[in-house]
N, C-alpha and C positions, 0 to 999 in steps of 0.2 A: 258268437252272436254277441251283439253288444248288451251291456248291462242296462236294464230297464230303470229309468230314474223317475221318481215321483215327487220329490221336494224340489221345488224351484223358488228363486226369489219373488216371482209374481204368481199370483193365480191366473189362470187362462180361461178367457170367454171365447166359446166358439160359435161362429154363425155359419151354419151349414150352407145356405145359399145366399150369396150376396149378389145383387144385380148391378152390373156396372155399365152404364149407358155410354156409347160411342157417339161422335158428332153426327153420324149418318143415321142414327136412331137404332141401329144394332145394339142388342144387350149382350154383353159377355157375363157368364156365370163363374162365380168364384166361392171358394170356401175360405173364411177369415178365422185366424186365431190372433187374439190380441191380449195384452195384459188387462186384467179385469179393472173396471173402474174408469174415473176420468184420467185425462192426461194424454200427451202426445207422445209418440215413439217413431223411431226410424222403421221403415218398412222393408220387408224382404219379399221379393215376388218371384214366384215359380210360374212360367208361362208356357204351357205346351198342350198338345191335342188329345192326350190319353185319358179323357173322361175322369175328372176328380171324383165324381159321386160313386162310380161303380168300377172304375178302371185302376188308378193309382191309390184308391182309398186305403188298401191294406197297409201301404208304407207311408202316406202323407203325415199322418198324426204323428209318428215317430220323430220326424225331423221338424215339422212346422211346430208342432206342440211344445218341442225342446227349446227351440229358438225363441218362441213367443214367451215361455216361462223365464227367460232371461231378459225380457224387456224389449222385444220386438214385435211389430205388427205383421203378421206373416200371411200371404195370400197365395192360394193355388188357383190359378185362373185357367180354363178351358180356352183355348183358341176359336176364333169364329167358326162356326159349323160343325163343332165338336162337342160331346158330352151334352150339357144343357145350354150352351152358348147358341144364340142364334146366328143365322146366315149360312154361308157354304165355304167349304174348305176345298179349293181346286188344284192345289199343288203345295209342296213343301217350301218353307222359307220365302214365301212370296213377299212382294212389296206391300201389299194389303196387310199381311201379317205383321210386318215391321212397322208400318204406319199405326195400326191398332196398337202395337205395343208401345209406341211413343204416346199416344192419347192414354192409354192405360196409365203409364208412369205419372203423367200429368194430373190424372184423375185422383190417384192414390195419394199423391203429394198434397192434394188440396182438401182432404178429409180431416175432420176435426180430431181424429185419433191418430194422425200422423204429423210428425214434426217437419214435414216437407222434404225429407230425405228419403230415396228409395235405392235399394240395392237389387240386382238380378242374380238368381242363383239357379242352377239346374244342371242335369246330365243329359247328354245325347242332344235330343231335338231342343230342349231349353238351355243346353250350352251352347249350341249354335246360335239361337235367336237372341240370346243375351248380348253376344258381341256384335251381331248384326244391328240391334237396337241402339247398342253404345255408339256405334259408327255414325248413328243419325242424331246423336248428342241431345238427347232431351235433358233440359237443365236440371230437373230434380234427380236425375239418376247419377249416383255418387260411385259406384262400384259394381263390379261384375265378377262373380265366382262361377267359373265354367268348368265343367267336368265332363270327360268323354266327348270331345268335340273336335271339328277340324276348322281350319282357316281357309281351305280350298275345296269347294264343292265338287270340282271336276275329278281332280287327280287323287285326292286322298279322302274320298268319302266312299260310299258303296256303289258308285256307278262306274267310273272309268279309272281304275287304279293304274297310275303309270301309263294312262292312255289305253289300256286293255279294258275289254268288257267284263266287268266284275260279275260273278255269279249272283251277287247280291242286288243287282240291278232289277231284274224282272222278280226276284224273291221279295224284294222290299216293296215293290209296286203291289204285289198280290197281298202282302201283309196289310198294307193301308187300304186296299180295296175292302178288306174285312172288317176294316174299322169306320170307314168314311159314311156307311149308310146305316149306322146303329142309331136308335132314337133317343131323344131326350127323356128325361124320367117324367112321367106324367104328374107325380106327386109334388114335384118342384116347378116344372115348366108350365103346368096348366092346361087349360081346354085345347089349345093348338098344337100340343105335342105330336098328334097324328099327322097333321098337315106338314109339319116341319120334318117329320120322319119321311114322308114321301118326297118332299123336295130334295133331301139328301140322297134318297135311292135314285131319283131321277137324274140327278147331278153326277152321280158316281161313275167316274170312268177310270180305267187303269192309268195311273200316271206314267207308266213305262212308255205310253204312247207319245208323251211330251219328251221324256228323256232320251228316247232312242232317235228322236228327230234331231237331237243334238249330240253328234258323237265326236265333236271336237270342242275344244274350250272357247266358246263364242260368249257373246253378250249374255246369253241365258245363264251360263254357269258363272260368270264374272259378277253378276248381280247376287249379293249375299256371301260371296267369298271375300273376307275381310283382308286377305293377303293382298288384294288389289290396292288397298291404301291403309296401312297400319296406322298412320298418322291420324285417320279419322277418329281413333279410339282415343279419347284423352282422360279417361277415368282409370283408377287403379283396377288391376285385373289380378286375380288369383287362378291359375290355370292348373288343372289337376287331370292326371289320367293314370293308366296302369300298363305295365309292359305287356300283358296278355290281351290288352285292348288295341284293336287295330288304329285307334286314333292317337296313339301315344306320341307319335313324332310331331304332333301339332304344337305341343307345350313348349319344347325347345325353340321351335320355329318362332312361336309367338314372343318369347322371351327375347330373342335375338334382335327382333324387329319393333317392339312397341317403344314408344317413346315415354309413355306414362309409367308410373311405378308399377311393378309387377313381380309376382313370386311364382314359382312352379314346384309342383310336387308329382313325383311318378313312383308308385308302388308296384308290387308284383301283381297287382290286381287284374281281374277281367273288367268287363263293362258294368261297373257298379260304383255307388259311393263308398268311400274308404271305411266307414265305420260298420258296414254290413257286407261283408265279402264272402266270396266263394274261395279265394286263395288268401291264405293267411300270410303275413300277420296284417290284422286290422289295426286300425289307429282310432285315437279319439278325434275323428274328423270334425264333429259338430262343434267341439272345444275349439278347434282352429278356426272355423267359421266365426265363432264368437270373438276370438282374438283379432281376426281381420276386420270384421265389422265394428268391434269396439274401437279400433284404432281410426278407421276411416269415417266412422260415422258417430262416434261418441267422444272423440279426443282422448281415448284411454291410452294410458302407457302398457300396453301389452307386451311390448318387445318383439312382436313378429317381424317389423321391418328392419330389425337389427341382425336377423338370421340370414342365411344364404339365399341368394336369389333362386336357385334351383336346388332342390334336395331329392334325391332318387334312391331306389333300392338297388344296391349292386348285388346282382344275382350269383350265387354260387352254382358250379355245373350241377344238372339234374339228369338222371338217366332218362331216356326216352319213355314217354308214358302218354297214354291218351287223355289222362286227368290228373291234375295236381291240385291237392286242397291246401298246399303250402310250399313256399319257396324258400329256401334257405338263403341268407345273405346278410347285408348290413346296410345301415343309412350312410350316405355320403352327401357332401354338400359343396356347391360352388358358389362363390360370393358374386360372380358376375357370369354371364353366358353371352356369346361364346367364352370359354374358359381358357386362361393362358396356360393352365396346367395339362391341357390336352394336345398331344403331338400326332402327327400322321405317321403311321407305319405303313410302308409301301410293300406289299409281298407280290412278286410277279407269278404270272401264271406260265411256267415253263414246261417244256416237253417232258414226256414221261409222267405226267401228272403231278409234278413238283410245284409247291408253293414256297417261294424261297425270295429272300431279300434281293439278290442279285437277278438281273435280266439275263436269261439264256439267248441262245439263237432264235431268230424268228422262224418259227415252224408251224405250217399249218395243221389244224386238227378239225375235222368235219364232223358234224352231228346232226341227226333228224330225229327227234326224241319221239318215242311212242307216245300215244295219247293217254297211256296209263300213268305217266309221270304226273304226280299231284295227287294220286289217291291216298297218300299218307299224310296229306297237308293239314287235315283236321279242318277247323271252323275258321272263318275270317275273323268276324266280330265275336269274340268268345264270351260267354256269359258264366263260365265256371262250371259247366254240366259235364256229365259223363262224355267221354270220347270226343271232347272238343279240341284237344291238342294235337299236334303232329306226332306221330309215333316215329320209330326208328327209321332215319333217313336212308338206309342202305338200299331199301326197295326202290325208292325214286332214283337213288344214285345209279341204279342199273341202265337207265335210259338217259344218263346225263355225262357231259364231261366234269370230271372230278379231279380236284387238285387238293393235296393236303401237305402241310408243313412237316418237318421232322418233328418228333416229340419234343415238347418244350422243356427246356432246362430250368425255366423260371415261370412264375405266375405272370400271366398277361391280363391285365383289366382294360376293357374297353367301355367308353361312354360316349355315345353320340351316334351318328348316322355313318355306317360304312358305304363306301362306293365301289362299284366295280367298274373300272375303265376298260372298254372293250375296242379292239381294233377287228374288225370282221368284214365278211361279205357273205351274201346269200343268193339263193337261186330262185327265189319268188319275190313278187313285189310287195307282198305283206307278210311278215313275220313278228314274233315275239320273243322276248328274252326273260326267262325266269332265273332268278339267282338266289340261291340259298347260302347262308353262312352257318357252318356246322361245328359244334364241338365234338371231336372224335375221341372215345375212350380208349385207354390202352387195349381194351379187348375187342376193339373194332366198333362197338356201338356208337351210333352217331345221333346226336341231338340237335334239332334245328335251333338256332340262336336267334336268326332274324332272317327276312326275306324281302326281296324287291322284284317288281315288275316293270318291264318297259315294252310297249308297242313301238317296234323298231322304225315304223313310219313316223313317230312322234319323236324321234331321236334329237331333233333340233328344237321342236316346238309343239305344244299340244294345240295351238291355235291354227298352225298352217302345217299340218302333217304333210309328208311327201312319199310317194312310192319308192321302194327301193329298186335300184337297177341291177338286175341279177349280174354278179362278178364284180361290181364295183366295190371298191375298198372303202369303208366308212370307220368313224370313231363314234362312240356314244358312252354315256354315263348312266348306269343303272344305280339309282339311290336305293339303299336298303333302309327299312324302319329303323329308327333310333332304338337303342338297347344299352343296357348297362350290364355287363357280363364279365365273369372271371374265368379265364382259361387256366386250369391247374396244371402244375408241372407233371410231366408224363402224357399230357393230352397232346393232339394235335388240332390245329386250326385248319378246317376244310372250307371249301368253296365249291358249290357245284351250279353249273349252268345247264339249261334246258331250253328247248324251243316250245315245250308245252307244260302247262301247270293246269290240268284240269281236275275238278270243275272250278277252281278258283278264278281262272281266267278262261274266258270262251275260246275255242281254238281258232287259229288263222284259217282262212278259207282253203288254204292248200298245205299239204304237208311240206314244210320248208326245211332245207338243209342249210345250216349256218356253218361257216368255215372261220374258225378263230385263229388269230395270228398269235400264236403262243410266243412268249418272250416280249411281245409288244402290248399285252393286256396286263393289267395289274389291279389288285385289291387294295384299297386304302382303309386302314383301321384306325379310329379315333382312340389312340392309346392314353389311358390316364393311370399314372402311378398312384399308389395310396397315399393319401394326405394325412399327416398328423392331427389336422384340424377336425377330422371326421370323428375322432373320439371324443371330442367336446360338444358334439351336437345336442341341443336339448332333446330329451326323451319325449315322445308323444305320450299324452294322457291315453288311459285305457278307453276303449270305445264304449259309448253310452248314448242312449236316446230316451225319448219319452214312451209311454206305452202307445202301442198302435190301436187303431179302431178294431173292435172285436169281429173277428172272422175266423173261418176255418177253411183250410185247404184240404180238399179230398182227392185221393189218388184216382187218376183216370187211365183208363187203358190207351197206351200210346205206342207207336212204332218207334223202336231205338234208332239211334244213328247207325247206319250199316253201310259197308262197302262191299260190293259184290264183284267178283271177276269170273266170268264164264269162260273157261279156258277152251271150249268147244267151239263157241261162237265168236269169242273175241269182244264181247260186249262187256262193259263196265257200268255199273250202277252205283250211284251214292244218294243215300236217304238222308235227309236232315229233318228231324221232328221240329215243329214250331208251336210255341205258345199253346201246349196241350196241358190243361188244367181245369179244375173246377173250384170255386171259392164261393162259400156262403158268407154274405155280409149281414150279420144277425141284426144290426141296429136299424137297417133299412129294408129288411125282409127280401133281400135281393140274391139271387144266384146267377153267377157268370160261369158259362162253361165255354171252353174253347179248344179246338183240336186243329193242328195244321201239319202238313207235310210238304216238303220239296223234294223232288227227285231229278238227279242229273243222270242222263245216260249217253253213252257214245259207244260206237264200234271202232276197234282199232285199225288205223290206216285210212278212216273216213272221217275227217273233221266236219263234213256236212251232215253227219248223223247225229251230231250234237242236239240233245232235246232236253229242256227243262219242263217238267210238269209241277203244277202246285194245286193244292186242294185246302180250302180253309172252311171251318163250320164253326159259328159262334152263335149263342143263344143268351139273352138276358131274361130271367124269369122273375116276374115281379107278381104281387098278389092280383093285379087286375088284368095282367097280359103278359105273353111270352113273345119276344121279338127274335126272330132267327135269321142268320145269314148263311148262306152256302154259295162258295164260288170255286171255280176250277180256271186254270191257266195253263197255256202251252206255249213255249218259245222253240221255234225250230229256225232252220236257215237254208238257203241254198248258197251258190256261190257269189250272188249279187245282193241277195235281200235277207233280211230278217223277217220272219212270219210270227205275229203275236195274236194269240187267240184266247179269249176269255169269255166265261159265262158267270152270271151270278143270279141267285134267287133270293128274294127277301120274303119272310113269312111273318104272319101274326097268328098265334095260337095254332101253329101248324098248317095254316093256309096260306098259299102264295098270294101275296098282294103286289109284287113287281118282279118282273124278269128282263134280263137284257144280255146280249152277246156282242162280241166284237171280233172281227178278223181283219187285222191290219198288215200290210206288207210295207216294210220301210227299207230303203236302200241301205246297204252296208257302205260306210265311209271309210275306207281303208281299216276295217275291223275284221 
């Protein structure tokens, strides 16, 4: 945990609710921390939907109070239609959200407590929209600090990973359904709060209805994907993630393509800010933010731009486990990215399960993976909780083609994105490939290093997928997530290929058999030898932050993550708990309680039996009223369509005030 700091160069004045008018008359609600007294200071903006008043309240003060104490005006602003902000939120990362953000930056810059400069900072949603707003070039925006983000909304977010239907697509829609109809706070919003609440409830519809209507990378996904035009971003960018976060690959990709000044940082962390992590080591991240903003907004000589362009945690091998609280390793740095220090090591997938430097004879090997391959995959976007990580890969290897090198004679370190070049044919028009890079221990234990997915109908393009012709020979490249990992002497490098990876990827409509051309397929590893300059890297400061707002987390009864395999029926079930907690905010007399569960089920041999069910219950208890949300969802399929069913109930003091249900059939588009 970070050290709590109470002494700062500036005393801090807090405005609990600041109303920000937009040009169309809508008001956004914000919380403001700023140095006390007269004077103009640079501003730092965090702009996201998760309810600053009673959502992110438990952590906002720690970051924004700290930065304000060092001479910045800090704002935590709710997106239109969320928290206390007026209006409606109808989808994520919309043009309206971005245009509001442009107006918001201009309004902040014009205030008498701001010196005309604005930075954007944020993780996840606010990491996305900081870049999206930067691409629209509001004049007052001087820099973006983005954490846990992606630059491609289609293929590397939670929707269609590698063109495969991600388990998080329907799951995330259900999560937001449980957020979008929560009411504003009457104490801050005023007499119209109930009317606003009912407007939200009536407009609340599962966003999956939109997302499933766009199963290829069309204009809908290109909007908001900054990879469409990196040159549109002209301000300096500090890009941050963690190897345990499914967004880590966006950091090197951004650095390789931005023309503006940029720095990248990737630690061993899950989806979290680097000063308060579930996977150690934490760092003094807020001090790095001060160094970055000091350089770009105050002209201070902080030295941050003299340091490597990309700095990452080179991870040592770790035995398979479903939870890690720390990862051994060391910091390494590259002055430029892509780095000239990195060379490609080609290892061929040869007959007999050999992974070797030389190509052997071309020999076919066929595979139709059982649907249980993927049960040891763990979570996709990990938060550092129990049972989030993939366990021993030997179980999934039982349904995969597996290739392993001879035991290594010397240490082998990789840094970057591995690739598997496949030469193959299949017997069905739709199929997927899941690829796992594993670290195999001398005793046979197998730790997953990184993973990649590809819908093989998307082999040439996510924009224009084409069905596979049974028996025809194709070539495709499966890109694995970026990673920095050291393979130790005596260990073997393993690569596993499967045609199923449930529930991470929704199954193809038919059980497909893939025939791999061994000897003509190869794994490419980005090999990086240790550099003497790594030992000279500046040490990070210890983590610290300001004291958070007074609150108490109370333990609540919640189902654990559980994987069940019924050997008699051949049915598999994977349960993921979601947002199960209760928190008392003492200073505003509010208690928020949440409980969620997502369940994935499938029967062996029947990909059309795959079903995802969701259930969310949320309540916000205030002195004057208790607002409640309950919703359920079900995703099923047949050979030609997905079926999306959802129900929601909104209550006030236990009495139903709104109900709605949906039942949608959406055609499968080579999914």
